C-alpha positions in Angstrom: 197.8 79.3 107.8 195.0 81.9 108.2 195.1 85.4 106.7 195.9 87.0 110.1 199.1 84.9 110.5 200.2 85.6 107.0 200.1 89.3 107.8 201.8 89.1 111.2 204.8 86.9 110.4 206.4 89.3 107.8 206.2 92.1 110.3 207.9 89.9 112.9 210.7 89.1 110.5 211.2 92.7 109.5 211.3 93.8 113.1 213.9 91.1 113.9 216.1 92.1 111.0 215.8 95.8 112.0 216.9 95.0 115.6 219.8 93.0 114.3 220.9 95.8 112.0 220.7 98.4 114.8 222.8 96.1 117.0 225.4 95.9 114.3 225.5 99.6 113.7 225.3 100.5 117.4 227.3 98.0 119.5 226.1 97.7 123.1 228.3 98.4 126.1 229.5 94.8 126.4 230.6 94.7 122.8 232.3 98.1 123.0 234.1 97.2 126.2 235.3 93.9 124.7 236.6 95.7 121.6 238.4 98.2 123.7 239.9 95.6 126.0 241.2 93.6 123.0 242.8 96.7 121.4 244.4 97.7 124.7 245.8 94.2 125.2 247.1 93.9 121.6 248.8 97.3 121.5 252.0 95.6 122.7 252.7 94.4 119.2 252.4 97.9 117.7 254.7 99.3 120.5 257.3 96.6 119.9 257.3 97.2 116.1 257.6 101.0 116.6 260.5 100.6 119.0 262.3 98.3 116.6 261.8 100.7 113.7 263.2 103.5 115.8 266.3 101.4 116.4 266.6 100.6 112.7 266.2 104.2 111.6 268.9 105.3 114.1 271.3 102.6 112.8 270.7 103.6 109.2 271.3 107.3 110.1 274.6 106.5 111.9 275.7 104.4 108.9 274.8 107.3 106.6 277.0 109.7 108.7 280.0 107.4 108.3 279.4 106.4 104.6 282.1 107.1 102.1 281.4 108.6 98.6 280.9 105.2 97.0 278.3 104.1 99.6 276.6 107.4 100.0 273.6 106.9 97.7 272.8 103.5 99.0 273.2 104.6 102.6 270.9 107.6 102.0 268.2 105.4 100.3 268.3 103.0 103.2 268.0 105.7 105.7 265.1 107.4 103.8 263.3 104.1 103.5 263.6 103.6 107.3 262.2 107.1 107.9 259.2 106.3 105.7 258.6 103.1 107.6 258.8 104.9 110.9 256.3 107.5 109.7 253.9 104.7 108.9 254.4 103.0 112.2 253.9 106.3 114.0 250.5 106.5 112.2 249.6 103.1 113.6 250.3 104.1 117.1 248.4 107.4 116.6 245.4 105.4 115.3 245.5 103.1 118.4 245.4 106.2 120.6 242.6 107.7 118.7 240.6 104.5 118.9 240.9 104.4 122.7 240.0 108.0 123.0 236.8 107.6 120.9 235.8 104.4 122.8 236.5 106.2 126.1 234.2 109.1 125.3 231.3 106.9 124.1 231.7 104.1 126.7 231.9 106.4 129.8 229.1 108.6 128.6 226.8 105.6 128.1 227.8 104.2 131.5 226.7 107.4 133.2 223.3 107.4 131.4 222.7 103.7 132.4 223.9 104.2 136.0 221.3 107.0 136.3 218.6 104.5 135.6 219.6 102.4 138.6 217.0 102.9 141.4 219.0 101.4 144.3 221.3 104.0 145.8 224.0 101.5 146.9 224.1 99.9 143.4 224.2 103.3 141.7 227.1 104.4 144.0 228.9 101.1 143.3 228.5 101.6 139.6 229.8 105.1 139.8 232.8 104.1 141.8 233.7 101.5 139.1 233.1 104.0 136.4 235.6 106.4 137.9 238.2 103.7 138.2 237.9 102.8 134.6 237.8 106.5 133.6 241.1 107.0 135.4 242.6 104.1 133.5 241.4 105.6 130.2 242.9 108.9 131.1 246.2 107.4 132.0 246.4 105.5 128.7 245.4 108.6 126.8 248.0 110.8 128.5 250.7 108.1 127.8 249.7 108.2 124.1 249.9 112.0 124.0 253.4 112.0 125.5 254.6 109.3 123.1 253.2 111.2 120.1 254.9 114.4 121.3 258.2 112.6 121.6 257.8 110.9 118.3 257.1 114.2 116.6 260.4 115.6 117.9 262.3 112.5 116.7 260.6 112.5 113.3 261.6 116.1 113.0 265.3 115.2 113.5 265.1 112.5 110.9 263.2 114.6 108.4 265.7 117.5 108.8 268.6 115.2 108.0 266.8 113.7 105.0 265.8 117.0 103.6 269.2 118.6 104.0 270.9 115.7 102.1 268.2 115.5 99.5 269.3 119.0 98.5 273.0 118.3 98.7 273.9 114.6 98.9 277.7 114.9 99.2 280.3 113.7 101.7 280.9 117.4 102.5 277.2 117.8 103.5 277.2 114.6 105.5 280.3 115.6 107.4 278.7 119.0 108.1 275.6 117.3 109.6 277.7 114.9 111.6 279.5 117.8 113.2 276.2 119.3 114.5 274.1 118.1 117.5 271.3 116.7 115.3 272.5 113.1 115.7 272.9 113.5 119.4 269.5 115.0 119.7 268.0 112.2 117.6 269.6 109.6 120.0 268.1 111.4 123.0 264.7 111.8 121.4 264.8 108.1 120.3 265.4 107.0 123.9 262.7 109.3 125.2 260.2 108.0 122.6 261.0 104.3 123.4 260.4 105.0 127.1 257.2 106.8 126.3 256.0 103.9 124.2 256.9 101.5 127.1 254.6 103.6 129.2 251.9 103.4 126.6 252.1 99.6 126.8 252.0 99.6 130.6 248.9 101.9 130.8 247.2 100.0 128.0 247.6 96.7 129.8 246.3 98.4 133.0 243.2 99.6 131.0 242.6 96.1 129.7 242.7 94.8 133.2 240.3 97.4 134.4 237.9 96.6 131.6 238.1 92.8 132.1 235.2 90.8 133.4 236.9 90.3 136.8 238.4 93.7 137.1 235.5 95.5 138.9 233.3 94.6 141.8 230.2 92.7 141.1 227.9 95.7 141.3 225.0 94.0 139.6 224.7 91.4 142.4 226.2 93.4 145.2 228.9 90.8 145.7 232.4 91.7 147.0 234.9 89.4 145.4 237.3 89.6 148.3 234.7 89.5 151.0 236.3 92.3 152.9 237.9 94.9 150.6 235.9 97.4 148.6 238.7 97.9 146.1 238.3 96.6 142.5 239.7 93.1 142.2 241.9 92.1 139.2 242.6 88.8 137.7 
């Protein structure tokens, strides 16, 4: 190997490693889209777990309201444990929503930048139409998350009020006083509202995953129309 080759090869290796590192730190649109699609499809598990935890917490609160003196401490501890579990599950759902919001901002902004580089007017218009459709799906999913989190905040407020009141005065008298208020009824109403909101989160997340899937949008890059007649996005 001559001196020239010995000098060039290390620079080639360094350049290749640098490109690889940049790719890992700055995922391209395809990688970002796939990560978002996977998250949107898998959110069903988090929704299911949260709905189940809401039911468990409601049951434990009702059991606490009917507990006698001998069962009071155990019933309270069980209820309090369920409230903590629901708080953690709420954080999981909030993190899912935050992830989609962050991905939405970056993905759609980069899409606009790349579309502006398309010279062909028809292809650029096609790309923009697809972007708007995906943007709408992102917005619908984000709105569903916001409604679910607002409902969850009200429900957690009900549970925390009960827990705090009894933490200060864990007696059958205090429990009976709480049971005579509307807090249990409001908690039941907010629980149903929250579970319905979570169901909408799941629906909109699945719709977003479909919009992001490979077959969801028209083949803008080649100008193909998957239906042959319709200009609407085609879904699997």
